[in-house]
Every structure is written in structure tokens, then in C-alpha cells.
C-alpha positions, 0 to 999 in steps of 0.5 A, a space after each residue: 477550508 470549511 465554511 462555518 466550521 464553528 457551527 459544527 462543534 458538538 454536532 454528530 457527524 455522518 458515519 462513513 466516507 472521508 471521516 472513516 478513512 481518517 480513522 482507518 489512516 489513524 489506525 494504520 499510523 498507530 500500527 506503523 509509527 515509523 511512517 509518521 517519522 518518514 512522511 509526517 508532513 504529507 500525512 498531516 496534509 492528507 489527514 487535513 484534507 480528509 477532515 475537510 471533506 468529512 466536515 463538508 468542504 465544498 467547491 474547488 477546495 473539496 475537489 482538491 482535497 479529494 484528489 490529494 487526500 482520498 487517493 493518498 489514503 487509498 494508495 496507502 491502504 492498497 500498499 499495506 494490503 499488498 505488503 501483508 499478502 504478497 507471499 500468497 502464491 495466488 495473490 492477484 490484483 483482483 484479490 487486492 482490490 477486494 481486500 481494499 474495498 475498491 475496484 480492480 481498475 481503480 487499484 491498478 490506476 493508483 499503483 500506476 500513478 504511484 510509479 509501478 504496476 501491480 505485477 511489478 510491485 508484487 514481483 519486487 516485494 517477493 524478490 526482496 524477501 527472497 534475497 533477504 531469506 537467502 542472505 540470512 537462512 539456510 535451506 533449499 532455494 525452492 523452499 525460499 521461492 515458494 515461501 515468497 509466493 513464487 509457484 514456479 522455480 524456473 520463473 523465480 530463478 529468471 526473475 531473481 537473476 534479472 533483478 539482482 544480476 546473479 543466481 539465487 545460489 550465488 546470492 546465498 549468504 551475501 
């Protein structure tokens, strides 16, 4: 993938760019080792693409690697931020973009290409957490809704019923 790669042995590599993403990706995998079990071959491919870009792959190889590697790593980073912060009531696509160091438009493109919009993913994460809390915890429905990032109890109830086919009260303990 990289011409004259042997000439790079012992050379100091440029900081930033794709090689920084390799390090970020590696850190992410160390924090979430189960991901390697679930998607080991895809992860290996992404890391290979990123290393090739960082080492100076040119032409069509670099273009293909950029499409596969950079976008996949950025998507993984975006999803990681989204999972960590979905419970914040004022969390937005703009805040997600800032946290990921990307533009809001690019974040929305990545999420849409991966199958769902920011709003759809955010709502789904909140609803799944709410369903889990309702199944395993006593307390008021409003406390669960607010703990999962919903600001409006009526909206939470409508979303929950639409998603699971029953009210939050009926879902308690199931």
C-alpha cells in the first residue's frame, strides 16, 4: 500500500492526521475491548488503512483508504461521544460535532450513512436506557425520563409508547 515503506524504518513520522487517529482508535479499543471481539476484521482493516495514509500512501490506494479508514474511525468516535452524553437534556448535533472535533454537517452525514439521523439515534439511546431503568428500578416515571435526557414528560410518554407499544407505567418491571 505504501511505496518504499522500508525507507521509513527509523524515521520520525509527522504528528497529527491519520496516525493520530490510529492512536485514538487504539485508545478507544483499549477502553472497550469487547469491540475487538465483535468487529475484529473491520477494525484491523481500518487500522491498516489509517497506517497506510499516515505513512504516505498515494493515489487511488490512499483515496480508498481515506474513505474506508478515516470515515469509519470518525464514525466510531462520534458514536462513542453520543453514547457517553445522550443523557444530557440539551445535547445536540452541534455539541456532538464540537466534542468530536468535526463539523456538524459532516457528523450528520456520517450518522446518516450509517443508517440513522442524529435525532433518531439520540432518541433510541434515551428510550433504551429508560426501558432498562423502568425494568430494574423503582421510582417515578418522570425521574426516569429526566435521567435519560428527556425534558418533557408528555413527549417521553409518546416516544416510549410509539417505540415499545406500551406506556412507561406498563413497562415497569418487564
